[in-house]
N, C-alpha and C positions, 0 to 999 in steps of 0.2 A: 668402686669397681669401674665405672665408666671412664673415670679419669685415667686409671692404669691402663685400661684397654686402649685408650686413645694415645697414650704416651709411647707405647712400644713401637708403633709404626713410625713415629717421629724420630725415635732413636735409630731405627733400622734405616730410615731415609738418610739421616746424617752420616751413618756408617757407610752407606752406599757411595755418597758423594766423597767422603774421606777416601775410600778405597780407589775411587775413580781418580782423584787427584794425585794420590800417591803413585798410582800406576802410570797416569798421564804425564808425570814429570819427566819420564823418559824422552818425551817429545821436546820439552824445554831444553834438556841436556843435548839432544841430538842436533836441534837447530842452533843452540848456543855454541856448540863445538864447531859447526860449520862456519858460522859468521865470525867467531873469534879467530879461526884459522885464516879466514879471508882477510880480516883486519890486520893480523900479525904478519901476513906473508911479505908485505913490503919491508917491514922491519927486519925479518929474517934474511930476505934477499940482500939487504944492504949490509947487515952485520956479518953474515957468513958467506957472502959473495956467491949466492946461488946462481947457477946458470939456468937456462931455459929448460934443460932436461930434468933437473932436480925439482924445479917448480912444477913442471908437468907431472913428475912422479908424486909429489906431495898432493896435488889435486886429484890425481887419478886413484891413489890408493888410501885417501883420507876417508873421514866419516861420511862424506857426501857421495861416495862412489864404491869402489871395489871392496874395500875392507868391511864396510857396513853390509854389503851384500853377502859376503862370506860369512860374517857373524850372524846375520839373519837365517841363512841356510842351516848353519849348525845349531844356533839357539832355538830356532823354531822346531826342529826335530826333537831336540832334548826336552823342550817344553811340553811336548805331547807325551814323551815317554816317562819323564820324571816328575812332571807337574809344573804349574805356573810359578808357584812360590819360590822353589829353589833357584829358578833362573832369574826371576826379577829381583830377588833379594841379593844373591851373592854376585850377580853380574855387575853391580854398581861398585864393588870393591875392585874388580878388574878394571873398570873405567877409571877409578881414582888412580890406580897404579899407572895406567897409560898416560893420564893427564899430568901426572908428576914428572914424567919425562919431558913434557913440554914446558913445565914450570922451570925445571932446572936445565934446560937444553943449553948446551955450549957449543954445538956444532950442527951441521946439517943432518947428520945420520941420526942424532938424538931426536930431532924434529920428525924425521921420517918414521922412526920406530914408535914414537909417541903417537903420532897420528894414526898409524896402522892399528895400534893396540886399542885406541879410543874408538875407531871405526868398528872394530870387532865387537866391542862391548855395546856400543850403540845399536848396532844391528841385531845382536842377540836379544836386546831388551825389547825391541819394537814388537815382534810377534807375541812375546809374553804379555806385555802391558795391553796391547790391543785386544788379545783374547780375553784377558782378565776383565777388562772394562765391559766387553759385550756380554760375558757370562754372568757378571755380577749385577749388571744394570737391570732395573725393572723392564718388563717386556714392552711397556708403552713409552719408555723413555730411553731407549737404547741409543737413538740418534742424539738426543740431548747430552747423554753421558760421553758419547764419542766426541761430540763437539768440544767438550771441556779439554780433551787431549789436544785438539787442534788449536784451541786458544793458547794452550801452554806452548805449542810449537811456535807460534807467532810472538809470544812473550819472550821467549829465550833471546832471539835476535834484537828485540828492543832493549832488554836489559844489558846485553853485551855491547851494543852500539853506544848506549848512554854512558856506560863505564869507560869505554875507549875515549869518548868525547871529553869526559871530565878528567881522565888521567893522561891525556895526550902529551902534556909536557914532560911526563916521565919517560917517554920513549919505550925502550924494551922492557923496562920494569912494569909499565902499564900492561903489557901483554901477559907477563908472568902473573900479575895480580888477577887479571881476568880468568886465566887458566886456574889459578888457585881457588877462586870462587866456585868454579865448576867442580873441582875435585872435592872441596869441603861439602858442597851440596850432595855429591854422590855418596860420600861417607855417611852424612846425616841421613840420607834417604835409605841407606842399608839398615840403619837402626829403626827407622820408622816403619819400613816395610816388614821388618821381623814380627811385628805385632798383627799383621794382616793374616787372614785365614786363607787356606787353599781354596780354589774355585769349587763350589759345591757341584757344579755341572761336570767338572772333570772328575771329581771323586766318584759321582754316580755313574759316569760312563766307565770308569775303571771297574766298578763293582759288577756292572752288566757284562763287561767284556770277560772278567774273570769267571763269572758264572757260566757264560757261554762256552768258554775255553775248556772249563772242567767237564761240561756235558759232552763235548766233542772229542776230549782228550787230545787236543792239539797242543803243540809246544808254544805257539805264538798267538797273540791276540789279533783276531782277524781284522777288527775295525780299525786298528791303529797301524797296520802294515802300510809301508810306503807305496807298494804296488797297487793298493786299493785306491790311491790318490789318482792313478792313471787310468781311470775309467772314462768313457766318452763324455759323461756328464761333467765330471770334475775337470777334465782337460778343457772342455768348452768354457767353464766358469774361469779357470785360470787364464785361458787365452783372452777372454773378454776383459777381465780386470787388469792384466798385465799390459795389453795393448792400450787400453784407455789411459792407464796411469803413466805408461812409458812415454807416449808422445807428449803428454802434459809436462812430464819432467824434462824431455828434450827442449821444450820451450823454457822451462824454469832454469835449466842449467845454462842455456845460451843467454838468457836474459841477465845473468850475472855479469856477463861482459858487455851486454847491450845497454843496461840501465845507466852505468857511469857515463857513457857517451851522451845520453840525454842531459844529464846534470851538467856536463861540461859546456854543451851547446847552447842551452836555453838561458844561462844565467851565471850567477856567482859560482865560482869554482872553489870556494873555501871548503875546508874539511867539515866545518860546522853546518853549512847549508847542506852538504851532501848527507851527512849523518841524520839531519832533521828531516829531510825528504824521505830517506829510507825508513826512518822510524814512523813517519806518518803513514807510509804505505802499509807497514805492518800493523799499525793501530787500526786503519780502516779495515784490513783483513779480519782482525779480532772482532770488530763490530759487526762485520757481515756474518761471521760464524755465530755470534751470540744472538743477534736480532733476526737472522734469517734461518740459518741451518738448524741451530738448537731449538728454535721456536716452531719450525715447520717440518722438519724431516720426519718426525713420527706421526704426522697428521695429514700431510698432503701427498699427492702423486710425486713420488721421488723422481720419476722419469721426467716430469715437467720441470721440476725444480732444477735438476741437473741440466736440462736443455737451456733454460734461461741463463744460467751461469756460463754455459759454453758460448752462447750467442754474445753475452755481454763481454767476454774476454776476446772473442774473435773480432768484434767491432772495435774494441779498445786498441788492439794491435794493429788492425787495418787502418786506423786513423793516421798512424805514422808512416804507413806505406803510401797513402793517398794524398796527404797534405803537407805542406812545408812545416817543419818543425819550429813551433813557437812556444813560449812559456804557457800561454792558456791551453794550447793543445796537449802540452806535456802534463799539465795538471789534470785535465780531463782523461788522458791516457792512464795516469796513476790511479785516479779514482775508479775507473771502470775495471782496470785489471785487478786492483786489491779487493774491491767489493765483490766482483764475479768470482775471483778465486776463493773467497772465504767459504762459499757454499757449493763449491764445485768438486773437481776431480780428487783433490787430496782428501777432503773430508768424506767424500762418498767411497773412495777406496778402502779407507779404514773401516767404515761401516759395512760395506758390502762383503769385503773379504772375511769379515767376522761372522757373516750370516750365511754364506753360501757353501760352507763345508761342515761336516760333522765334528763333533767335539774332539774326538781323538785324532783328527787330522787337521783341525783348524789352524794351529800354529805352524804345523809343517807346510801347509799350503801357503800361508802368509809369509813365512820365511823364504820359501822357494820363489814366490812372485816378487817379494821385495829384493831378493838377490838378483833375479833376472833384470829388474829395472835399474837397480844401483850399479851393477857391474856393466850393463849396456851403457849407462850414463858416464861411467868411468872411461870406457873405450871412446865414446863419442866425444869426451872432453878434449881428446887429442886433436880433433878435427875443428873445434870451436874457433881457434885462431884463424884457420883458413876461411871458415864461414864469415867471420867478422871482416875479412879482407875483401869480400865480394862487394861491399858497399852498403850504405845505410838502407836504401830502399829495397834492395835485393834481399838482405838479411831480414827486414821486416816481413816481407812476403813469405819467406821461408818459415818464420815463426808463426805467421798467420796459418800457414798449412799444418804445422804441428798441432796448433789448438784446434783446428777444424777437424782433423782426423780423430783427435782425442774426443771431441764432442760428438761426432757422428757414431763412433763405437759405443761410447757411454749412453747416448740416447736411444739408439737402436736396440741394444741389449740390456738395458737397465732392468732390474727386477722390480717387482712390487712387493716389498717386504714390510712396509710401514705397519706398525701395530701388532705384528705377529710375534709369537715366542719363538726361540731358537728350536724348541722341540717341534712346534708346528711347522716350521720351515723344513726341518729334517724329515718329518713324516711326509710332507709334500714331495720332496725330492725322492724319497723311497717309493712313493706311489707312482 
């Protein structure tokens, strides 16, 4: 009897982690798509003679920007209306369809269409997977489970970069193989996710809303209406989270142009060295998520943890603005930015955006905020070449400013949610 009683929680915990990994693989696919597209861009530009306008269009409408934002806006709302399972399961088939356009691309417009479809799918899956992770995770391990999704976000670029490094002699075929691996993973994920259960919290919220609707005789469920998201409290939460995450993303988006300059300036310009340094930065980030965020987010003051991360990244960026660029300085910069970023804005945005809204509006809110950030990033990407032309030191200070603004917003308005259940947090908001 005692052995049986002790075995059930173990199986339940294994199931929790399995669900978290299956849902979190959306982050692997998201980041993998972005990095694969960036790595293939030079090949496409040469093969299809892309001009700067087309390159800018691919960047602006790809999975790193506008299409992902639109997908998140639509998918997030459908996720609250229809349930998490329908979105996170079938969305991967749509992703595979878009990715196949890139696998078999023969001209620039097939690339643009494929990237746009992939972005829509990636965006739709993010609020579904993030909501599911938060709703299925134990109350005292919500940060830990959220961190798994962030580890997978960092793992995607590492896998893609290593594949490109190994397959580099194949040229365009290398890009097609990398995209094919993402398409195959999406199809496999569709079948694996089909065995997952719907979120218990969403089902219970549906039952409560149905009962309340029947008592009032209303035609619509009150708790899940979009207009209920635009109360002063929810608007304040969305403004806080969007502002914190947006300015961090402005740094991250600009850094994509900025980081290659560091690699060219401080040493070997070979592709192997560049890929190795990039992979190292992602591995450091994964270590930071696991050893700091996943270990501490559920147990310590989250505002303090976020503040330490923000200061670490501001210092790391300021080093490049204050001192001559040398190889030792670049290594310190990469270390501080990667470690600080692991337990910072990206990880806390996923966690807090899952905690600060009621169940029937959780994905809608996440989708709306994700859309604002990604679409703004897409628009901002048109100005990145102009910013890079301002000079190395000036650009470094601009990026310091972005990180500082994100850090101040996050630290001042950070909630204290560690260890609390979603129901407890919802009750506190209602009170």
